[in-house]
N, C-alpha and C positions, 0 to 999 in steps of 0.2 A: 504494500500500500504506500502510495506516495505521500511523504511527510513534508514535501516542499510547500512553500507559501506562494500562492499566485493570486493576486487580487484583481487581475484584469477581468474585464467584462466582455462577454460575447455579444456581437451585434445581432445575430439572428440564430434561429435553430433550424436545422435541416428538416426536421419533421413537420415544420409549419405550425407547431403548437405553441407559438409565442403570441402573446396578446399585449395590447397597449391601450390604456384608457386615457384618451386625449381630451375627453369632454370635460373632465374635472382637473385642471392643472392645479398645482399647489398654490395656496393663497400666499400672497406676499405680505408679511407683517412689517409695516413701516418702522415700528419701534425696534423690531428684531434686526432689520436691515441697517438701521442707523446705529444701533447700540447692541451688537451681538453679544459682547462680553458681559453685558449687564442683564442678559436674558434670565428668565426664571430658571430654565433648565440648567444653565451654566452654574448658577448658584447651588443648585441641587447636586450637581456632579462634583463641583470643586470643594464644597463644604457640606458634607453629608450630615453634620451636626446641626445644620441650619435648614429651615424650610426653603424650598424654591420660592422666590418672590421677585417679581420685576418691579413692584412698586416699593418705593422707599417708605420707611416708617414715618407716618405723619403725626404720631402721638409720642409724648414723652414716655408713656408706659411701654415696656418691652413686650414684644409679641410672644405669646405662649408657644407658638410653633417655632419661631426663630431661635428661642433660647432653650428649646426642649432637649433633654438628655435621656439616654436609656434609663428605664426604671421610673420615669415620671408618672406613668399611668397609675401606679399603685401608691403614690405619695398622698397623704391626707385622706380624710374620710369622705366617702361619697354621700352627698346630700341631694335629696330630690324634693321638688315642690309639686310632684304629681301624685294623684290618688293611688296610682299603681306604678311601681318602678321595678324593672327587671333586676333580680338579685342573683340568680344563678341559672345556668343553662346545662341541662343534662342531655347527653347524646350529641350527635353531630351528623352532618351530611356526608356519609361515607363515599358518595360518588365524586366528591371534590377532594382536592389535595389538603393535607395537613402540613403546615409549614413550621419550621423551627426558627423562631425569631432570635432567641438566645438559648444557650444550653439550659434545658429545664423549663423553657417558656414556649408554648405552642400557640399557633394561630390557625383557626379553623372556622367553618361556617355552621351555624345552627339556625335553620329556617331563614329568616330575613336579617339575621344578626351575625356580625363577625365577633368571635370570641377570642380574646387574648387571655390565655390560661397559664398562670404561674403554677406549675404542677407542684413544685416543692413547697411553695408558700400557701397552697390551697386558696388561691385568689383568682378572680376573673374580672376582666374589664370588657365591656360590651360596646361595640361600635354599631350604633343604631342610626339608620337613615333611610333604609330601603322599605318600601311598602309591599314589594313582591319578594318571593323567595329568591335568594341569591343563586344565580346559575353558574357563575365562574368567578375566579379571583386569581390574582398574581401578586408577587412580592418582588421588590427591587433587589438587586444584588447585595446592597448594603443593609437590607432589611429595614430600611427607613420608610419606604412608601408602599402602601398597600392599595391596590386597585380592585374594586368589586363591581359587578354588574348583575342585573337581574332580567327576568323575562316576565311579561305580563303587561297590564295597562300602565301607560306612562312610565316606561322603563328608565332606569337611572344608571349612570356610571359614576362612581364616587371614588376619589383618590383621598386616602387617609394618611395622616402623619402617624406612624406607628409609635413614635416616642410620646406624643401628647394625647393621641386618640382623637384629634381634631380633623374633621373633613376639610381639606384645603381646596378641593375643586369638585364641583358636581356638574356633570354633563347631562342635560335634560333631552329627552327624545332623541337619543343617539341613534336608535333604530326603532322608530315608532311603529307600533303594531305587532312587533315580534320579540324585541328584546335581544339580548346578547348571549351567544352560546360559547364563545371563546374570547380570551383576552390575554394580552402579553404586554410587558413593559420592557423597554430597552435597557441595556446595561448602564447607560449614563443617566437613566431615569428621566429623560426628556421626552421620549416618544411613547405613544400608546397605540396599539392596534386592537381593533374589535371586529368580530365577525357576527353578523346577525343570525337569528335563529329562524328566519323566514324560509319559505319554499325557494325563493330566489335570494340567495345570500348576498349581503353587501359587506365588503371588507373596507373598513374606514381607518385612516391614519390620522392620529391626533397629536398635536403639540399641546399637551395638556397644561404646560406651564405658561402658555399664552392665553389671553382672555378671549380667544375666538370661540364663537358658538357653533361653528361648523367644522367638519374635519378638513385637514389640509388637502386631502385627496381621497377618493374612494373608487371602488370598482364593484360591479355586480357580476356574480358568478353564475354560470349556467348550472341548472340542476343535474346535468349529466356528469358533473364532477363529484357528485355525492355530497353528503352533508359534512361540511368542513367543521370539525369540532375540536381541533387542536391547532395552536399557533405558537410560534416561538421566534424571537429575534436572533439575528447573528450577533453574538456577543462582541465580535470585533468590528462590526459595521452596522450601525443603527438604521441604515437605509435598506437593509436586506432582512427579510423574514421568510419563513416557510410555514405552510399549513398543510394539513392532510385530513382526508376523510378515510373511510375504510377501503376506498378503491382508487383514490387519486391523491398524489402529492403535488402541491402547487408552490412555485418559487416566485417571490415578489421582489421588486425594486421600486422605490419611490424617490422622487426628486423633482427637478424642474420640469421634466417631461411628463409628470403625473405618476400614476400608479400602474406599473407594468407587471405582467405575470406570464409565466409559462407553465405548461402542463405536459411534461414529458410522459410518454406512454410506458407502461410496464405490464406485461401479461405473462401468462404461463409459458407462452412460446418464446419470450425474450431470452430466457436462460434454460428453457426446457425443464423447468422445475416449478412446483407449486409455490406461489408467493404467499398466499394467505391474505388476510385483511390487514391493512396498515393500522397501527396503534398510536405510536408517538414518533416524532422526529427530533433531531438535534443536529447542530452544526459541529462538525469535527474541528478540533483545535488546529488543524493544518490550514484553515482558512479557505479551502477550495471545495471540500467535500461536505456532504450532508448524509446523515444516517437515519434510516427509518426502520423501526421494529415492526414485526408482523406477528399475526396470530399463529403462523406456522413455525414459530421459534427461529426465524431467520432475520437477518439485518440486510437491508438494501443499502448499497453504497452508491450515492449519486455524486457525480463529478462533472467539472466543466468540460463541455464538449469542444475540443479545440479545432478551429477551422484551419485548413491549409492556407499558408501564405500570410497568416495574421500572427505576428509576433506578440502583439499586445492588443487587448480589447479597448475600443473607444470608451471613454469615461461616460457615465450616465446611461449606458446601455445595459439591458438585462442579459446576464450570462446564460448561454444555453446549457442546460443541465441534462444529463442522461444517466440512466442506471448502468453502472459499469461492473458491479459485482452483486451477487446474491449469496451472502455468507450464512451457511447453516450454523446456528449457535447451539441449539438444543431442540428437543422434541416438543417441549411445552411452550405454550403461547407466551410471548413477551408482552407485558402490560405497561411497563415503564422503561423509558430509555432517556438517559441524560448524560451529558458530557461535563466532567469536572475539570476545570482548567488547572486547578492545583489542589492537592489535598492538604498541603502544609505551606505556610507562608514562605518558608525558606527552601522548599523542595520543588523546583520548577520541573524536574524530570518526572515527578510523580503524577502528572496529569493522566486521567484515565476516563474510561467509558463505563458507565454503570447501567445494569439492566435489572429489572424485577419481573417476575413471572407469576403464573397462576398457581404455582405450588408454594409460593412464599419464599422463593430463593432470591437473594441479591448477589449478583456476580460483578466482579470488577475485571476490566480488560485494559490492555494498553492500546496505543494508537493503531496497532496492527490487528486488533481484535483477538489478541492472544490472552487466554485466561490468566489472571493474576491471583484471584482469591474468590471464595464463595462463602456467603453467610446464609445458612439454611434455617428457615423459620416455618417449616412444614406444619400444617395444622392451623395456621392463623388465617388462611384464606388467600385469594388472589391479591397481589400487591396493587394498591391504587396509587400510591405516591411515595417518593423517597425525598427527604429534605435534610441536607447536611447543615450542621451548625456553621456559623460564620467562621471564616478563616481567622484564627487568633493572631494577634500581633506577636512579634518575637519576644520571648522572655529574655531577661539578661543572661548572657553567656550561651545563647542558643546555638546549636551546631547547624552548619549549612547542609548536613546530610541527615538522613534518617534510616534506621535499620528496618523500619516497617513502613510500607507505602501508605498506610492509612492512619498514621499518627496524628493525634490532636483533632480529628474530625468525627465527632459523634454524629449520628444521624437518626432521624425520626422516620419510622416505617408505618404507613397506614394501609389497611386492607379494605377490600370491598365488603368484608364481613364485619365492618365497624370495630376493628381492633387497631389500637395504636401502640407501637413498641418503641422504646428508646434503646438503641443499639450502641454499645460502648465502642471505644476507639479501635480495639482489635477485631471487631466484627463478630465476636463469639459471645460475649456477655451482653445480655439484654434484659430489660424489664418491661412488663406490660403496664402501660400508662393508663389506657382506657379499654374497656370491653363493653360496648354498647349494643343496643338492639339493632339487628340488621334488617328487620321488617317493621311494619307500621306499629306504633305504640298507641294502643286504643283504650287502655284502662289504667286509671290511677285511683288510689284511695288513701286517705290520711287516717292514721291511728287516732282513736278518740281521746287518748290520754298521754301519748308519747310523741316525740318529734320524729315520727317514722312515716315515710311515704312508700307505699307499695306501687310498683309499676309493672304492667304486663304488656307483652308484645306478641304480634302474630308469629314470630319465630319461636314462640314457646318460652321465652326468657321471662322469668318473674324475679324481680329484685326488690329488696327493702332497703331504703336509703335513709340515713339520719340527716335531716335537712338543717339541723343546727350544727352538728359536728362535721358535716360535709364528708361523710364516709359511708361506704357500703357496709351493710350489716350482714346480710345473707342473701343468697340467690338460689334459684332452682330452675331447671329447664324441663318443660313438658315436651317430650320428643314427638308425641303423636298429634298434637294440635296446638293452635295458638291461643293466647289469653285474650279474651274479648271484654270481660268486665270483672270488677273486684269490689268487695265490700267487707269492712271490718264489722264485727258484732259490737254492740254498745259498750261492752266491758273490755273490748280490745283483746280478747283471748283467742279469737278465731278469725280467719280470713277466708271468706267464701270466694271461689274462683270459678267463673264461667268460661268455658272453652269454645272454640269454633266448631268442634265436633259434636256439640250438644251435651257434653258431660259437665257435671258440677262437682268440684272438689272442695271439701271443707278442711282447711289446713290449720295447723298450730301457728299462731301469729309470730312466734319467735323462731321456731326451727323450720317452718314451712313444710313439715311432714304431715301427711294425711291423718286426720283424726277419726275418720269413719269411712265407710265404703264409698266408692265413686258412684254418683248417681247418673244414670243414662236414660232419662225419661223424656228427653226432648229430641225432636226429629231435625232440628236445625240449630245453628249457632246460638248460644246464649247471649242475649243483648243486655239484660238487666239482672241484677241480683241484689237482694235487700233483706236485712234482718229486721224483725220487729223490735220494739223498744225493750222488751224483756227477754229477747232471744228465744222466745217460745216457738216462733215460726221463722222460716226462711222461704222467701218467694223468689221465683225467677220468671223471666219472660224470654221468649226466643223468636227467631225470625219467621217461624211458622204461625205466628199470632197466638201462641198459647201461653197461658199463665200456669205455673206449677208451684204448688205449696208443699213444703216439708215441715214436719213437726218434731219438736225436740223430745227425745226419750232418754232413758238411762240404760246403758248396756255395760254390764260388768262394772257398775258404779262409776261409769264415765258418761259425761254428757255427749250425746250424739243426736243426729237427726235422721228421720226416716220419711220416705215418700208418703204424703197424705193423699193428694189428688191433683189433677190437672184439668184444664179446660181451654178449648179453642174459643175464647170469649170475644175475640175481635176478628174482623175480616180484612184489616189493613195493618201495617206495621204498628207495633206497640211503642209509644214514645216514652212512657214513664210508668213505673210501679212505685207505690208509696205506702208505707205503713204509718198508721197514726194510733191515737188512743181514743177510746169511746168517751164521749163527753160526760156520761153519767157513771163512769167507772174507770177501771184500769185495764180493761180488756183491749187487745190490739184490734185494729180495723185495717183492711187492705183495700186499696184502690188501684185501678189501672186506667191509663189514658191512651187512646189509639188515634191514628190518623183517620180512622173511620168516624171520628168526632164523638165517640162514645166514652163517657166517664162511667166506669163500672165499679161498684162496691160489692165486695164478697162477704158472705156471712160465714166467718171462720168457725164460730161456735156451733153452727148447724152442719158444717161440712163433716163428712166422714170419709172412710177409706174409699178412694177412687170416685168420690162424689164431692166436687167443689160447688158450693151453692152460691148463686148470685143474689144479692140483696136488692140492688137497684141498678138500673141502666138509665143513663141520662144523656141525651144529645146536647153537647155544650156549644156547638157552633152550627151556623146555617150554611155559610159559604167558606169561611176561613178554615184552616187546618190547625188544630191544637198541637203544640210542639213540646211543651214541658209543664211540669206540675210541682207544686210545693205547698206546704202548710204555711199559711199567713200568720205572722206573729199577732198576739192579742193586743190590739190597741183599744178595744171596747169589749163589751160583754158578749158580743156576737162573734162566733168562730167562722173563719173563712178558709176556703181553698183557693189558691192563686194559680192561674194558668196564663200562658203566653201563647199567642197564635201567629200564623203566617202573615197576618196583616198588620203586624207591629202593635197589636193591642194586648193589654193585660186585663184579665177579668177576675173578679172576686165572686165566688159562689158560696152561698150559705152552706156550711159544712153538713147540715142536717137535711135541709129541703132541696139542696142543689140549685136553688133559684139564683139566677145571675143578679147580683146586688149592685155591681158597679163595673163599668167598662172604662178603661183608662188608656191613654196614649203611652206606649212603652218606648224604650230606647230605639232610635231610628239611625242606626249606624251601618247602613248598607245591606244588612240582612237581619232577619228576625232572630229572636232569642232561641237558641237550641237547647240549652240546659241552664238551670238556675238552682242556687242553694242559698239558704239564709245564713248569714254570718253568726257565730256564737255571740252571746251577750258579752259586753265589755264590763269588767268589774268596776271600772271608774264611772261609766255612764250606762247603767243597765236599761234605762228607759229608751235609749236610742238603738234602732235596729237598722240593718243594712242587708242588701241582697247582692250576691255575686252571680255573674252570668257569663256565658259565652255565646257569641253569634257564630256565623260560619267561620270567621277569621279573626275575631276580636274577643278580648276579655274586658269585662267592665264591672262597675259598682253602681248601685242604685240606693239612694236614701229612701227609707221607709218612714211613714206610709206613702204608697204610690199615689200621686194625684195628677199626673200628666205633665208636671213641670219638667221640661227637658234639661234644665240646669241642675237637676238633682241626680243626674246620671253622667257617667264618664266612661269612656272605652278606649282601648289601645289595641293596635294590631299585635296579635300574638303568634298566629300561625297562618300565613297567607294562603297556604294550600288546604286549609281546613283544620279547625280544632275538633278533637274527638272526645275529650272528656275534661271534667272540672273537679277539683277537690280543694277543700279548705282545711287549714291546720286547726287543731283542737282549740287553740287560743285566738283564732281569727286574725293572726298577724300576717299570715301568708296565704296566697292563693296559688294553686298549681294548675297548669294547663298542659294537656297532652296534644301533640300535633298530628297524630295519625300517620299519614304517609311520609311526613318529614322526619319521623323517628326521633323526635325530641320531646323533652318535658321542660317547661319553663317555670321557675319559681319567682313569684311576684310579691314584693313587699307592699303591705297595705298602709296607706297614710290617710286616715279618715278625716283628719283636720284639713288636709288639702281639698278633700271632696266637699266638706262643709263650707270651706271658704269659697270654692267655685260656685256653689249653690247660692251663697249670699251675694256674690257679685252679679248674679243673674237677676236680682230684684226680688222683692217681696210681694205678697198678696197676689193681685191680678197682673202685675207688671210682666211676668214671664209669659202669661197667656195672651196679653194684648200684642206682644211681639210676634206671636204665631198667626195673628190675623194679617191679611194682606193690607199693607199700609200702616199697621199699628193702630193705636188708639186715636190718632189724628187723621187716619186715612178715610177714604170714601167708603170702604167696605164697612167700617165700624159705624159711620153715620147712617148708612143704609140699614144696618141691623137695628139701630135705634128707631128708625122710621117704621120698619116692619113691626117692631115690638109695640110701638104706640098705636099703629094701625090695627093690630090684633085687639088691643083694648077697645078701640072704637067698634070693631066688628062684634066683639063679645057683648058690648052694651047695646048694640043695635045701631045700624047706620042712620035710620030715620028718627032717632031719638031727639026730642026738642028740649028736654030739660038740661040743666047744667050738668056737665059730666065731672065725675071725680077721677082725676088722673092718678093712676097708681103705678107703683114700680113693679107690679106683678102681672102675670098673665095666667089664665087657667092652663092646667096640664094638657087639656085636650087640644090646645092650640100649638103645642110644641111641634108636631109634624108639619104644620103649615109654614111656620117660620123657618124650620130646617130646609124645607124644599125651596122656599123663597131665596134662601142664601146659597142654593146650589148643591145642597146635600139631599140625596134622594134615598132615604132609608126604606128598608123592607118593612112589612107589617110586624115581623118578629123583632126587628131592631126598634121599631116604634114602641112596642110593648115593653122592651127592656129599658128604654129611656124613661118611659113614664113610671115604670115600677121602681127604677133607681131613685127618682125624686120622691115618689109617693111613700116609699118605705124608708126613706133616709133617716127619719127620726122615730120610727116605730119602736125600736128596741128600747130607746130611752124614755119616750113619752107615752107609748101605746096608741098614738094617733097617726093618721095618715096625712101627708102633705097634699094639698090640692092646687097649689099655685107655685110659680117659680119667678124669681126676679132676674134682672138682666145679668148680674154678676154670675149667678149660678148657671144661667143659660149659656153664657160664653164658655164656661168650663165644660158644660155638657156637650156643646157643639164641637169644641176642639177635641175632646176625648173620643167622641163617637164618629166624627166624619172620617173618611178615608185618610190615612196618614199622608199620602202623596196626591190626594185629589183623584178625580175621575180621569181615566186615561183611555185613549183609543186602543192601547194594547189590550186592555181588559175586554173591551167590546169585540175586538177582532178575534180574541181567543174564544169568545162565546160563539162567534160565527164559524170558527174552525170546527167546533164541536157539533153545533146544531145544523150547519149548512152543508152545501155541496159545491163542487167546482163546476162553474158553467163553461160554455164554449170559449169564453174569453180568458179563462184561467182565474176568474175571481171567485171568492167564496161568497155564496149567496144563499138566502132563504126564500123559498116560495111564499108568496103573499098568503095563500091558504094555510101553509104550514105555520107561519107566524101567528095567524089568528088562532089556530088550534093550540099552539104552544102556550099562548097567553091565557087560554081558557082551561087548559088541562094540566100543565106542568108547573111545578114550584108553587108559589102562592097564587093559585089560579084566580082569574077574574070572571065575574059573572058577565053575561052578555050586555045587560044594560049598563054595567059599570064600564065595560070596554067601550061601548058606544059613546058614553059621556066623555071618557078620556080622549078618544080619537077625535071627537068633535072639537074639544078644547085645543088639542095639539095642532089640528089642521085649520084652526080659525073659523069653525062653523058653529061654535057654542056661543050663546048670547053673551057670556062673560068675555068672549074673545072678540066681540064687536060685530057678530053676524046674528041674524034673526031666524036662521033655518032650524026651527025647533024640531022639525020632523026627523032630522038626522040623528036625534038622540036615542031613537028606538033601534032595536037590533037590525031590522030590515034596512033602516036608513044607514046604519053603520056599515053594512055590507056594501051598499051602493057607494058610500063615501070611500070605502077601501078601494073599490074598483076605479073610482074617479081620480083619487088623489095619490094612490100608492101604486108603484109599478109592480108588475107580476114577479120580477126577481129583485130582491132587496139586498144591497151590499151594506157592509158595516158603516161606510161613510154616508150613504143615503139615509140609513136608519138614524144615524146620530144627528146629522145636520138637517135633513129634510123632514123627518117625522118628529124627532124629539126637539129639534130646534136648538141643539147645543153646539157651542163653538169651543171645541177642545183642541188646544194647541198640541202639536206633535212634540214629544219630549226631545231634548237634545240627545244626540247619540253619543253617550259617554258611559263608561263603565265605572260603577261605584264599588270601591273595595271596602 
């Protein structure tokens, strides 16, 4: 293999696979051209202890970035002014690299957060700024700068100062619509290259140290090159880089001519041998060659293709590369390939090539790909990344030679099975730094008396972690199935575990050993498991919509449980099961809530072997889907059950009658509440209660009692790809969230004072509710509401009344629907009944009397809490037409005129013929109140004639909305809410 150095550039490639992007020439930065030495990037390269910065300090106060030193991250105590602050991250994204920042200090990705983990000091610092899960990251050669990127709505690229933890540059919309799948930073830390994750991939070159909002140059790649998911710079030339997919390696050169690239071919016929899929590429230290590892255990050697008659390549031209060798290294697939310029600061001859494979082996080769050493870590899984510690400075009296080629360079090894190893200098001594879940983490539970957190994964791993001492206590692996749900009994002696194969294990809380037989009475994965308050009963729910109950018995003087009965009580997924206590005693009661809108209570005392008795079935929703369930704390003598639904509403039901007593606006943070739990009472302020919840991707806190005030709630992104579970510490100081597919668990510290302060800043009394009205208290909407309110008083007294009227601040409850509809909210008959009952019985428990009227203040709260959280939308109407209609010859979803009439009279809250005739007459302007005198059209026969005259035979959603209902509904902006 040629070790000579040749930096000449080829002008063209004989295979014709050379490309040049001339449409986007590099942008000329005037500041850079006039003052190159003062550029941001030069400051970064020349003084790594300082932040890159083109702008001079304008303040007398020193910059935290400019003066940052290693170790600054962990100096001083972290203080947060937020209701929830990230305290610790468990697990990591094992599909991304783990980097060694310093010896004993790691950097890795956990969901949307970069974690700097001081392993020896048991400390973490979190770099938070992404709203989407981080998809790729890279670290500069000196470990000073960290670049991260994500995929999803509004993707970001953020460059962090690793010394201070401060984001020094954020690039917005770098690859709008797709995000970034690969990123690399040049050795001088001045340049950044990103590759988009779209079908047509865009490769962008950034001078991130300059204030440009656009890339210096870019090029779009054809899908025929495969999905390019790896990129790396030439360490000896920041204008060259290489990327590869599984099937194509691409070489790039950027400069004044724009971004050029070439795609030399390589097939099985090239060398008459199987190549395999490409994995990673690296620049050889001889400056002319590039190496690419393959899944067939081979290394492709790419070299400059020399043209006859050209002694030297013209500058600025892309060198033509071709595959010159295919070197078989081993049988196993190579997963990692990197080139180490030097293993020791004083040993230039010890440059080497390092590979990692699917068997957990790390091998070291010289420049001729001759094996030097091997570090075998079989059993840890396929190697995902290898990161060597920084090259140490020369100690006093250091020798210029070394007896071992790997002296003074420890390295971090991470595997795709979520194991991280720290390998010592000689490559043989290693320690396991982390062993995390390699599949989705779906279950967490907090011990009721100790600082223990149980975590279960679909890979079968069950761990118990002490979240105060920050150490693992015990673990167990279920080899046959994954862990789906967990629950401690109230005494903390047992841990019930539901698995994906439908089995239920009751374990000792300390040893995790089974305490009784394994239960296998479910036909699908267990989704919920719960103990009663006295541990007398254990209940589970599964994916086959069944609830199963187990009862405690004594076997050989040991507490155990045996199967009592099961019932397929729901016909859609069960969202919650909940034990409570009978109001007139201490007997447990059991409820289940399903997406079939059924709230079911079971009669445990009457249930017998194989016979689970249902006490009550109650439909809790008409249109929305109930999602979660909890017992509401006692703020009055009346007991309530709290539910949250898919329309961002929270509802209070009487615990005995199941009557809906109140409907309230819930948190509106992009998705409805998925799970919720009541925080334990605080010893300092036992009268104050709070609710913790998770939405699709956020964790939040809510001040109780719930009243619809949006300022009483706060939420933060926890798991962008979806939160799967929620748990609260026994003292209420911490909230834990599990991220499901991101394989992480986050520990959040609770700051209730910050939550109360935020609520106070939102205003008192009706101020927060006025702000939810269009235009506020001084807007036209509020004045219109007042007019309607007083008009209803006139109508209730009689329009033709001649006596003096007594103006009141109240209207009768019967007028609530009229005013609601006048304000643009069109409730169903069931919603009207709930609104009237809410006001009518609001004082019944305290006074024994029913309320018959409502004032303007209470009406505003009622309106805001009951109206749709985001108003009426065309999307909802179109969805109805998708379900009820059919596609006509023009491709539009339509409903036949006759079908519409039949649906209105026969489905849902069906209308009588005379009622339908009256409504259509008013809507189409034929009713006397609408300004016409055609009274005959109010009878059913007239309605039919009116339908034929005014309504087309085929009705679209748009025609129905604008032409019949007369509603003007603006199309929502096309944006994705996270």
